[in-house]
C-alpha angles and dihedrals in degrees: 000000000000092000094054101039104051095142096041093260114119117222104201094189091056091046090051091050092049091049094051098039096087091053092051093045094048092046091050092047091051090048095053092044091056094241098154100280117131133192104227126200123180114258088222110091091206091061093049089048091049091051092049092045091050092050091047092049090051092050091048090050092051091048092051093048091049091048092051092046092049091053093058115107116242111227114246115267095029117105120212113234 
């Protein structure tokens, strides 16, 4: 927490990433060392397509929200951090 909140402002996304990073690294290390981990994709093309479509829809939604937020006018006298 100290490394991500230097100015007293908590960045929850960065905290989440730091929390999950060891799990991702250990899973990847086990995968490349052939320790019994498998990457599994559904054999049904429709399920793979649905997963990709859902991820794409989420990314589009985030982009639109960021675009709308960026277009907002900042009131005078308030600095953006």
